mmCIF file of the N, C-alpha and C atoms, coordinates in Angstrom:
data_MODEL
# 
_entry.id   MODEL 
# 
loop_
_atom_site.group_PDB 
_atom_site.id 
_atom_site.type_symbol 
_atom_site.label_atom_id 
_atom_site.label_alt_id 
_atom_site.label_comp_id 
_atom_site.label_asym_id 
_atom_site.label_entity_id 
_atom_site.label_seq_id 
_atom_site.pdbx_PDB_ins_code 
_atom_site.Cartn_x 
_atom_site.Cartn_y 
_atom_site.Cartn_z 
_atom_site.occupancy 
_atom_site.B_iso_or_equiv 
_atom_site.pdbx_formal_charge 
_atom_site.auth_seq_id 
_atom_site.auth_comp_id 
_atom_site.auth_asym_id 
_atom_site.auth_atom_id 
_atom_site.pdbx_PDB_model_num 
ATOM 1   N N  . UNK A 1 1  ? -51.281 3.777   -15.401 1.00 0.00 ? 1  UNK A N  1 
ATOM 2   C CA . UNK A 1 1  ? -50.736 4.720   -14.599 1.00 0.00 ? 1  UNK A CA 1 
ATOM 3   C C  . UNK A 1 1  ? -49.312 5.258   -15.000 1.00 0.00 ? 1  UNK A C  1 
ATOM 4   N N  . UNK A 1 2  ? -48.756 6.559   -14.922 1.00 0.00 ? 2  UNK A N  1 
ATOM 5   C CA . UNK A 1 2  ? -48.044 7.433   -15.727 1.00 0.00 ? 2  UNK A CA 1 
ATOM 6   C C  . UNK A 1 2  ? -46.902 7.219   -14.722 1.00 0.00 ? 2  UNK A C  1 
ATOM 7   N N  . UNK A 1 3  ? -46.018 6.971   -15.025 1.00 0.00 ? 3  UNK A N  1 
ATOM 8   C CA . UNK A 1 3  ? -44.482 7.336   -13.876 1.00 0.00 ? 3  UNK A CA 1 
ATOM 9   C C  . UNK A 1 3  ? -43.643 8.686   -14.557 1.00 0.00 ? 3  UNK A C  1 
ATOM 10  N N  . UNK A 1 4  ? -43.295 9.171   -13.720 1.00 0.00 ? 4  UNK A N  1 
ATOM 11  C CA . UNK A 1 4  ? -42.863 10.772  -13.908 1.00 0.00 ? 4  UNK A CA 1 
ATOM 12  C C  . UNK A 1 4  ? -41.648 10.328  -14.498 1.00 0.00 ? 4  UNK A C  1 
ATOM 13  N N  . UNK A 1 5  ? -41.177 11.691  -15.211 1.00 0.00 ? 5  UNK A N  1 
ATOM 14  C CA . UNK A 1 5  ? -39.514 11.663  -15.542 1.00 0.00 ? 5  UNK A CA 1 
ATOM 15  C C  . UNK A 1 5  ? -38.544 11.668  -14.436 1.00 0.00 ? 5  UNK A C  1 
ATOM 16  N N  . UNK A 1 6  ? -39.380 12.427  -13.325 1.00 0.00 ? 6  UNK A N  1 
ATOM 17  C CA . UNK A 1 6  ? -38.258 12.317  -12.262 1.00 0.00 ? 6  UNK A CA 1 
ATOM 18  C C  . UNK A 1 6  ? -37.770 10.575  -11.600 1.00 0.00 ? 6  UNK A C  1 
ATOM 19  N N  . UNK A 1 7  ? -38.968 9.789   -11.668 1.00 0.00 ? 7  UNK A N  1 
ATOM 20  C CA . UNK A 1 7  ? -38.366 8.285   -11.243 1.00 0.00 ? 7  UNK A CA 1 
ATOM 21  C C  . UNK A 1 7  ? -37.217 7.947   -12.140 1.00 0.00 ? 7  UNK A C  1 
ATOM 22  N N  . UNK A 1 8  ? -37.153 8.269   -13.439 1.00 0.00 ? 8  UNK A N  1 
ATOM 23  C CA . UNK A 1 8  ? -36.374 7.565   -14.393 1.00 0.00 ? 8  UNK A CA 1 
ATOM 24  C C  . UNK A 1 8  ? -35.083 8.781   -14.163 1.00 0.00 ? 8  UNK A C  1 
ATOM 25  N N  . UNK A 1 9  ? -35.101 9.713   -13.759 1.00 0.00 ? 9  UNK A N  1 
ATOM 26  C CA . UNK A 1 9  ? -33.967 10.651  -13.474 1.00 0.00 ? 9  UNK A CA 1 
ATOM 27  C C  . UNK A 1 9  ? -32.829 9.952   -12.238 1.00 0.00 ? 9  UNK A C  1 
ATOM 28  N N  . UNK A 1 10 ? -33.903 9.657   -11.650 1.00 0.00 ? 10 UNK A N  1 
ATOM 29  C CA . UNK A 1 10 ? -33.420 8.803   -9.887  1.00 0.00 ? 10 UNK A CA 1 
ATOM 30  C C  . UNK A 1 10 ? -32.698 7.733   -10.116 1.00 0.00 ? 10 UNK A C  1 
ATOM 31  N N  . UNK A 1 11 ? -33.641 7.050   -10.867 1.00 0.00 ? 11 UNK A N  1 
ATOM 32  C CA . UNK A 1 11 ? -33.040 5.217   -11.481 1.00 0.00 ? 11 UNK A CA 1 
ATOM 33  C C  . UNK A 1 11 ? -31.590 5.706   -12.242 1.00 0.00 ? 11 UNK A C  1 
ATOM 34  N N  . UNK A 1 12 ? -31.636 6.877   -12.735 1.00 0.00 ? 12 UNK A N  1 
ATOM 35  C CA . UNK A 1 12 ? -30.271 7.062   -13.755 1.00 0.00 ? 12 UNK A CA 1 
ATOM 36  C C  . UNK A 1 12 ? -29.168 7.752   -12.729 1.00 0.00 ? 12 UNK A C  1 
ATOM 37  N N  . UNK A 1 13 ? -29.669 8.642   -11.786 1.00 0.00 ? 13 UNK A N  1 
ATOM 38  C CA . UNK A 1 13 ? -28.657 9.453   -10.966 1.00 0.00 ? 13 UNK A CA 1 
ATOM 39  C C  . UNK A 1 13 ? -28.192 8.500   -9.606  1.00 0.00 ? 13 UNK A C  1 
ATOM 40  N N  . UNK A 1 14 ? -28.799 7.424   -9.155  1.00 0.00 ? 14 UNK A N  1 
ATOM 41  C CA . UNK A 1 14 ? -28.575 6.639   -7.932  1.00 0.00 ? 14 UNK A CA 1 
ATOM 42  C C  . UNK A 1 14 ? -27.500 5.951   -7.668  1.00 0.00 ? 14 UNK A C  1 
ATOM 43  N N  . UNK A 1 15 ? -27.566 5.238   -8.744  1.00 0.00 ? 15 UNK A N  1 
ATOM 44  C CA . UNK A 1 15 ? -26.288 4.312   -9.247  1.00 0.00 ? 15 UNK A CA 1 
ATOM 45  C C  . UNK A 1 15 ? -25.136 4.911   -9.748  1.00 0.00 ? 15 UNK A C  1 
ATOM 46  N N  . UNK A 1 16 ? -24.968 6.141   -9.882  1.00 0.00 ? 16 UNK A N  1 
ATOM 47  C CA . UNK A 1 16 ? -24.038 6.957   -9.850  1.00 0.00 ? 16 UNK A CA 1 
ATOM 48  C C  . UNK A 1 16 ? -23.118 7.724   -8.656  1.00 0.00 ? 16 UNK A C  1 
ATOM 49  N N  . UNK A 1 17 ? -24.473 7.848   -7.861  1.00 0.00 ? 17 UNK A N  1 
ATOM 50  C CA . UNK A 1 17 ? -23.939 8.283   -6.739  1.00 0.00 ? 17 UNK A CA 1 
ATOM 51  C C  . UNK A 1 17 ? -23.719 7.223   -5.896  1.00 0.00 ? 17 UNK A C  1 
ATOM 52  N N  . UNK A 1 18 ? -23.741 6.219   -6.203  1.00 0.00 ? 18 UNK A N  1 
ATOM 53  C CA . UNK A 1 18 ? -23.410 5.108   -5.339  1.00 0.00 ? 18 UNK A CA 1 
ATOM 54  C C  . UNK A 1 18 ? -21.993 4.695   -5.883  1.00 0.00 ? 18 UNK A C  1 
ATOM 55  N N  . UNK A 1 19 ? -21.779 4.510   -7.373  1.00 0.00 ? 19 UNK A N  1 
ATOM 56  C CA . UNK A 1 19 ? -20.953 4.348   -8.016  1.00 0.00 ? 19 UNK A CA 1 
ATOM 57  C C  . UNK A 1 19 ? -19.242 4.838   -7.482  1.00 0.00 ? 19 UNK A C  1 
ATOM 58  N N  . UNK A 1 20 ? -19.354 6.207   -7.658  1.00 0.00 ? 20 UNK A N  1 
ATOM 59  C CA . UNK A 1 20 ? -18.161 7.058   -7.932  1.00 0.00 ? 20 UNK A CA 1 
ATOM 60  C C  . UNK A 1 20 ? -17.437 6.698   -6.407  1.00 0.00 ? 20 UNK A C  1 
ATOM 61  N N  . UNK A 1 21 ? -18.294 6.653   -5.007  1.00 0.00 ? 21 UNK A N  1 
ATOM 62  C CA . UNK A 1 21 ? -17.298 6.640   -4.045  1.00 0.00 ? 21 UNK A CA 1 
ATOM 63  C C  . UNK A 1 21 ? -16.817 5.117   -4.082  1.00 0.00 ? 21 UNK A C  1 
ATOM 64  N N  . UNK A 1 22 ? -17.653 4.495   -4.470  1.00 0.00 ? 22 UNK A N  1 
ATOM 65  C CA . UNK A 1 22 ? -17.036 2.665   -4.470  1.00 0.00 ? 22 UNK A CA 1 
ATOM 66  C C  . UNK A 1 22 ? -15.976 2.384   -6.036  1.00 0.00 ? 22 UNK A C  1 
ATOM 67  N N  . UNK A 1 23 ? -15.761 3.626   -6.569  1.00 0.00 ? 23 UNK A N  1 
ATOM 68  C CA . UNK A 1 23 ? -14.725 3.156   -7.556  1.00 0.00 ? 23 UNK A CA 1 
ATOM 69  C C  . UNK A 1 23 ? -13.248 4.052   -6.951  1.00 0.00 ? 23 UNK A C  1 
ATOM 70  N N  . UNK A 1 24 ? -13.345 4.967   -5.766  1.00 0.00 ? 24 UNK A N  1 
ATOM 71  C CA . UNK A 1 24 ? -12.286 5.576   -5.270  1.00 0.00 ? 24 UNK A CA 1 
ATOM 72  C C  . UNK A 1 24 ? -12.030 5.137   -4.489  1.00 0.00 ? 24 UNK A C  1 
ATOM 73  N N  . UNK A 1 25 ? -13.175 4.472   -3.594  1.00 0.00 ? 25 UNK A N  1 
ATOM 74  C CA . UNK A 1 25 ? -12.766 3.686   -2.409  1.00 0.00 ? 25 UNK A CA 1 
ATOM 75  C C  . UNK A 1 25 ? -11.802 2.247   -2.730  1.00 0.00 ? 25 UNK A C  1 
ATOM 76  N N  . UNK A 1 26 ? -12.005 2.183   -4.215  1.00 0.00 ? 26 UNK A N  1 
ATOM 77  C CA . UNK A 1 26 ? -11.512 0.401   -4.831  1.00 0.00 ? 26 UNK A CA 1 
ATOM 78  C C  . UNK A 1 26 ? -10.268 1.096   -5.178  1.00 0.00 ? 26 UNK A C  1 
ATOM 79  N N  . UNK A 1 27 ? -10.043 2.125   -5.684  1.00 0.00 ? 27 UNK A N  1 
ATOM 80  C CA . UNK A 1 27 ? -8.706  2.480   -6.182  1.00 0.00 ? 27 UNK A CA 1 
ATOM 81  C C  . UNK A 1 27 ? -7.727  2.442   -4.674  1.00 0.00 ? 27 UNK A C  1 
ATOM 82  N N  . UNK A 1 28 ? -8.071  3.470   -3.546  1.00 0.00 ? 28 UNK A N  1 
ATOM 83  C CA . UNK A 1 28 ? -7.704  3.738   -2.282  1.00 0.00 ? 28 UNK A CA 1 
ATOM 84  C C  . UNK A 1 28 ? -7.132  2.544   -1.611  1.00 0.00 ? 28 UNK A C  1 
ATOM 85  N N  . UNK A 1 29 ? -7.942  1.506   -1.353  1.00 0.00 ? 29 UNK A N  1 
ATOM 86  C CA . UNK A 1 29 ? -7.796  0.255   -0.967  1.00 0.00 ? 29 UNK A CA 1 
ATOM 87  C C  . UNK A 1 29 ? -6.628  -0.556  -1.877  1.00 0.00 ? 29 UNK A C  1 
ATOM 88  N N  . UNK A 1 30 ? -6.857  -0.544  -3.155  1.00 0.00 ? 30 UNK A N  1 
ATOM 89  C CA . UNK A 1 30 ? -5.897  -1.161  -4.126  1.00 0.00 ? 30 UNK A CA 1 
ATOM 90  C C  . UNK A 1 30 ? -4.386  -0.848  -4.232  1.00 0.00 ? 30 UNK A C  1 
ATOM 91  N N  . UNK A 1 31 ? -4.185  0.864   -3.787  1.00 0.00 ? 31 UNK A N  1 
ATOM 92  C CA . UNK A 1 31 ? -3.284  1.598   -3.930  1.00 0.00 ? 31 UNK A CA 1 
ATOM 93  C C  . UNK A 1 31 ? -2.676  0.623   -2.079  1.00 0.00 ? 31 UNK A C  1 
ATOM 94  N N  . UNK A 1 32 ? -3.005  0.948   -1.133  1.00 0.00 ? 32 UNK A N  1 
ATOM 95  C CA . UNK A 1 32 ? -2.655  0.297   0.015   1.00 0.00 ? 32 UNK A CA 1 
ATOM 96  C C  . UNK A 1 32 ? -2.394  -1.107  0.366   1.00 0.00 ? 32 UNK A C  1 
ATOM 97  N N  . UNK A 1 33 ? -3.112  -1.872  -0.313  1.00 0.00 ? 33 UNK A N  1 
ATOM 98  C CA . UNK A 1 33 ? -2.833  -3.086  -0.612  1.00 0.00 ? 33 UNK A CA 1 
ATOM 99  C C  . UNK A 1 33 ? -1.399  -3.335  -1.750  1.00 0.00 ? 33 UNK A C  1 
ATOM 100 N N  . UNK A 1 34 ? -1.002  -2.550  -2.444  1.00 0.00 ? 34 UNK A N  1 
ATOM 101 C CA . UNK A 1 34 ? -0.051  -2.465  -2.826  1.00 0.00 ? 34 UNK A CA 1 
ATOM 102 C C  . UNK A 1 34 ? 1.363   -2.315  -2.118  1.00 0.00 ? 34 UNK A C  1 
ATOM 103 N N  . UNK A 1 35 ? 1.183   -0.870  -1.677  1.00 0.00 ? 35 UNK A N  1 
ATOM 104 C CA . UNK A 1 35 ? 2.031   -0.496  -1.259  1.00 0.00 ? 35 UNK A CA 1 
ATOM 105 C C  . UNK A 1 35 ? 2.298   -1.210  -0.167  1.00 0.00 ? 35 UNK A C  1 
ATOM 106 N N  . UNK A 1 36 ? 1.798   -1.955  0.651   1.00 0.00 ? 36 UNK A N  1 
ATOM 107 C CA . UNK A 1 36 ? 1.700   -2.677  2.253   1.00 0.00 ? 36 UNK A CA 1 
ATOM 108 C C  . UNK A 1 36 ? 2.269   -4.047  1.686   1.00 0.00 ? 36 UNK A C  1 
ATOM 109 N N  . UNK A 1 37 ? 2.341   -4.733  0.342   1.00 0.00 ? 37 UNK A N  1 
ATOM 110 C CA . UNK A 1 37 ? 3.043   -5.670  -0.377  1.00 0.00 ? 37 UNK A CA 1 
ATOM 111 C C  . UNK A 1 37 ? 4.286   -5.106  -0.101  1.00 0.00 ? 37 UNK A C  1 
ATOM 112 N N  . UNK A 1 38 ? 4.276   -3.902  -0.885  1.00 0.00 ? 38 UNK A N  1 
ATOM 113 C CA . UNK A 1 38 ? 5.778   -4.161  -1.271  1.00 0.00 ? 38 UNK A CA 1 
ATOM 114 C C  . UNK A 1 38 ? 6.655   -3.424  -0.203  1.00 0.00 ? 38 UNK A C  1 
ATOM 115 N N  . UNK A 1 39 ? 6.074   -3.160  0.977   1.00 0.00 ? 39 UNK A N  1 
ATOM 116 C CA . UNK A 1 39 ? 6.490   -2.842  2.332   1.00 0.00 ? 39 UNK A CA 1 
ATOM 117 C C  . UNK A 1 39 ? 7.494   -4.188  2.816   1.00 0.00 ? 39 UNK A C  1 
ATOM 118 N N  . UNK A 1 40 ? 5.968   -4.573  2.768   1.00 0.00 ? 40 UNK A N  1 
ATOM 119 C CA . UNK A 1 40 ? 6.331   -6.536  3.334   1.00 0.00 ? 40 UNK A CA 1 
ATOM 120 C C  . UNK A 1 40 ? 7.765   -6.946  2.798   1.00 0.00 ? 40 UNK A C  1 
ATOM 121 N N  . UNK A 1 41 ? 7.797   -7.068  1.421   1.00 0.00 ? 41 UNK A N  1 
ATOM 122 C CA . UNK A 1 41 ? 8.644   -7.711  0.540   1.00 0.00 ? 41 UNK A CA 1 
ATOM 123 C C  . UNK A 1 41 ? 10.031  -6.660  1.262   1.00 0.00 ? 41 UNK A C  1 
ATOM 124 N N  . UNK A 1 42 ? 9.818   -5.746  1.428   1.00 0.00 ? 42 UNK A N  1 
ATOM 125 C CA . UNK A 1 42 ? 11.316  -5.143  1.556   1.00 0.00 ? 42 UNK A CA 1 
ATOM 126 C C  . UNK A 1 42 ? 11.737  -5.272  3.045   1.00 0.00 ? 42 UNK A C  1 
ATOM 127 N N  . UNK A 1 43 ? 10.637  -5.433  3.615   1.00 0.00 ? 43 UNK A N  1 
ATOM 128 C CA . UNK A 1 43 ? 11.121  -6.012  5.016   1.00 0.00 ? 43 UNK A CA 1 
ATOM 129 C C  . UNK A 1 43 ? 11.662  -7.160  5.220   1.00 0.00 ? 43 UNK A C  1 
ATOM 130 N N  . UNK A 1 44 ? 11.231  -8.083  4.228   1.00 0.00 ? 44 UNK A N  1 
ATOM 131 C CA . UNK A 1 44 ? 11.555  -9.394  3.988   1.00 0.00 ? 44 UNK A CA 1 
ATOM 132 C C  . UNK A 1 44 ? 10.416  -10.508 5.011   1.00 0.00 ? 44 UNK A C  1 
ATOM 133 N N  . UNK A 1 45 ? 9.020   -9.930  4.926   1.00 0.00 ? 45 UNK A N  1 
ATOM 134 C CA . UNK A 1 45 ? 8.191   -10.608 5.519   1.00 0.00 ? 45 UNK A CA 1 
ATOM 135 C C  . UNK A 1 45 ? 7.604   -11.902 4.301   1.00 0.00 ? 45 UNK A C  1 
ATOM 136 N N  . UNK A 1 46 ? 7.893   -11.087 2.927   1.00 0.00 ? 46 UNK A N  1 
ATOM 137 C CA . UNK A 1 46 ? 7.442   -11.974 1.380   1.00 0.00 ? 46 UNK A CA 1 
ATOM 138 C C  . UNK A 1 46 ? 8.469   -11.971 0.788   1.00 0.00 ? 46 UNK A C  1 
ATOM 139 N N  . UNK A 1 47 ? 8.533   -13.672 0.641   1.00 0.00 ? 47 UNK A N  1 
ATOM 140 C CA . UNK A 1 47 ? 10.104  -13.355 -0.858  1.00 0.00 ? 47 UNK A CA 1 
ATOM 141 C C  . UNK A 1 47 ? 9.621   -14.004 -2.014  1.00 0.00 ? 47 UNK A C  1 
# 
């Protein structure tokens, strides 16, 4: 049984399609948490 080249292409492209939004989300959440901690420190909630 031969596996077509399309299978290999989809196996290669699929993780990239998943990874790019995941990386973008990671950086957005990281920035949001960093800013939230900074604001909490400024407000005096965290010392």
